[in-house]
N, C-alpha and C positions, 0 to 999 in steps of 0.2 A: 471387731477387728477390721472388717472391710472398710468401715468409715475411716479408721485411722490411716489405712493405706491410701484411700482416695484423698484425704487431707494432705498426706505427705506428697503424693504425686502432683496435686494442684499447687502446693507450696513450691516445689522444685520448678514447676513450669512458670510460675509467677516470678521466681528469682531469676531464671534465665531470660525471661522477657524483659525484666528490669535492666539487666546488663546490656541487652540488645538495643534498648531505647534510651541510651544515655544522652543527655542533653548536648547539643552542639557546643563545641568550645570555640567561642568567638575570640578572634585575635584582633586587638586594636590596630587600625591602619598604620599607625606609627611603627609598630613592630613588624607587621606584615611586609613592609617595604625595606626593613633594615637589611643591610648587607653584612656578611660575615667579615669581621675585621682581621681574621687570621687566614693564612694560606693552607690549603688542604694538601700539604706535602707529606712525605713519608714520616718525617720527624714529628710534625704536629699531630698527625693521625695516631702515632704511637702514644703521644702524651694524652690525647683525647681518649684513647682506649684505657689508659691507666686511670684517668679521672672517671670514666664510665664505670669501670670495675669497682672503684671506691664508692661512688655515689648512686649508681643507677642499677647495677646488676642484680642486687638483692630483690628488687621488685620486677624489673623488666627482663631478667635472664641474660645469659651470656650472648645469645644471638638476637636479643630484642624481641622475643616472641611473647613477652608478658608472663613468663613462667618461672620467675625467680623464686627464691625460697620464701619470700614474704608475700607473694602474689595472692595466695589463698585468703589472706587476712584483709585484703583490700576490696573495695567495691568498685564497680565500673570496669570498663574495658581498658586494659593496660597497653593496648596497641600491639601491632605487629610491625616492627620497624623495617622489615624487609618488603612490606606490601607497597604496591603502586600508590595507594591512597596516602600512606604515611610519607613516602618519598616525594610525592608531588607537592607537598607543602613547601613554602618558602623557608629559607634559612632563618629568617626573622620569626616566622611562626613557630618553628622548632625551638628557637632560642626562648621566645616568650613562654611557651608551654613548659619548657624544662626549667627555666630560671625563675619565673614568677609563680607557676603552679596554680593549683586549685584543689579543693577538697582533699582527697587522699594523696594527691601529688604535692609534695612539700615545696615550699619556697626556698630557693637556694641563694638568695641575695646576700645572706650573712655567712654562708658556708663556702662559697666559691666566688672568684672574681669573674667579671664579665668575660674576660679573655679566656679563662678556663672553660666557661660554658660554651664559647664559640669553638674551642678545641674539641669539646665533647660533641658538638653538632657535627663537626668534620668527621668524627669517628662514626656517629650514627648514620651518616650518609653512606659509609662503606657497607652497611648491613643490607642495602638494597641491590648489591651487585652480586 
């Protein structure tokens, strides 16, 4: 019985270590330098919030804390959109990661227009305030 408990504790420790050591997400320079093509005004942020609710909330949660209803079924760090680390990324980096995706983060090129993704980035920026 003690062996099973030790195996369980070690397994949980390894799982949390894996989540902490997620590989760095490299953003191509082309995207890093991209500028948002939409204005971050009240109307556009409201549209971005609607798009976020439809496409992002189920994994990333209402406040972007990575606690959406589907979050437990995903691997890796879903991010904290209110953190300085997240908010310090360029708009282009957020666009790339959100639009192109990788692993559990799906690609949205066929689900949303580029303009819609830029509007979503505008909304994500409000989570750091």
